[in-house]
C-alpha positions as CSV (number, residue, x, y, z in Angstrom):
1,X,-12.3,-3.6,-54.0
2,X,-9.8,-5.9,-55.4
3,X,-7.7,-5.9,-58.5
4,X,-10.1,-8.3,-60.2
5,X,-12.9,-5.8,-60.0
6,X,-10.8,-3.1,-61.6
7,X,-9.8,-5.4,-64.4
8,X,-13.4,-6.6,-65.0
9,X,-14.6,-3.0,-65.0
10,X,-12.0,-1.8,-67.5
11,X,-12.7,-4.8,-69.9
12,X,-16.4,-4.2,-69.7
13,X,-16.1,-0.5,-70.3
14,X,-13.8,-1.1,-73.3
15,X,-16.2,-3.6,-74.8
16,X,-19.1,-1.2,-74.2
17,X,-17.3,1.2,-76.5
18,X,-16.4,-1.3,-79.2
19,X,-13.1,-2.9,-78.1
20,X,-14.0,-6.6,-78.1
21,X,-12.1,-8.7,-75.5
22,X,-9.8,-11.4,-76.8
23,X,-10.4,-15.1,-76.2
24,X,-7.9,-15.2,-73.3
25,X,-10.1,-12.6,-71.4
26,X,-13.1,-14.9,-71.8
27,X,-11.1,-17.8,-70.4
28,X,-9.9,-15.7,-67.5
29,X,-13.3,-14.3,-66.6
30,X,-15.0,-17.7,-66.7
31,X,-13.7,-18.2,-63.1
32,X,-14.7,-14.7,-61.9
33,X,-18.3,-15.2,-61.1
34,X,-17.8,-14.2,-57.5
35,X,-16.4,-10.9,-58.6
36,X,-19.2,-10.3,-61.1
37,X,-21.8,-11.2,-58.4
38,X,-20.2,-8.9,-55.8
39,X,-19.7,-5.9,-58.0
40,X,-22.5,-5.7,-60.6
41,X,-22.2,-3.2,-63.4
42,X,-25.9,-2.8,-64.1
43,X,-25.5,-0.2,-66.8
44,X,-22.9,-2.1,-68.8
45,X,-24.1,-4.2,-71.8
46,X,-20.8,-6.0,-71.8
47,X,-21.2,-7.1,-68.1
48,X,-24.6,-8.6,-69.0
49,X,-23.1,-10.2,-72.1
50,X,-20.4,-11.9,-70.1
51,X,-23.0,-13.2,-67.6
52,X,-25.1,-14.6,-70.5
53,X,-22.1,-16.1,-72.3
54,X,-21.1,-18.0,-69.2
55,X,-24.6,-19.1,-68.3
56,X,-24.6,-17.2,-65.0
57,X,-28.0,-16.0,-63.7
58,X,-29.0,-12.6,-65.0
59,X,-29.0,-9.5,-62.8
60,X,-31.3,-6.5,-63.0
61,X,-30.3,-4.1,-65.8
62,X,-30.2,-0.4,-65.3
63,X,-30.5,2.4,-67.8
64,X,-28.7,5.7,-67.6
65,X,-31.2,7.7,-69.7
66,X,-34.9,7.5,-70.4
67,X,-36.3,8.7,-73.7
68,X,-38.6,11.8,-73.8
69,X,-41.6,9.5,-74.3
70,X,-40.7,7.5,-71.2
71,X,-40.3,10.6,-69.1
72,X,-43.7,11.9,-70.3
73,X,-45.3,8.6,-69.7
74,X,-44.0,8.5,-66.1
75,X,-45.0,12.1,-65.5
76,X,-48.5,11.5,-66.8
77,X,-49.0,8.4,-64.8
78,X,-48.8,5.8,-67.6
79,X,-47.0,2.5,-67.0
80,X,-44.1,1.2,-69.0
81,X,-44.5,0.7,-72.7
82,X,-45.5,-3.0,-73.3
83,X,-43.4,-3.0,-76.5
84,X,-40.2,-1.8,-74.7
85,X,-38.8,-5.4,-74.4
86,X,-38.9,-5.7,-78.2
87,X,-36.5,-2.8,-78.7
């Protein structure tokens, strides 16, 4: 993994916790699509925000935690909540 991955990871992690990147970071990351494609950070909202901002194709999102209701639905054989996308 290269230095660019480490930098992208740190910036995304900081933004995920409320430290917004400066305009220079957006300018820098505009040319890093290859890095973002090669090392997806599926659980990072910031990672997905950068992709959206630059108009890059979205990648599958991952969630770290399911709610109790989602766990019970899965255990009891129910499919995903049709209203989940609205949250």
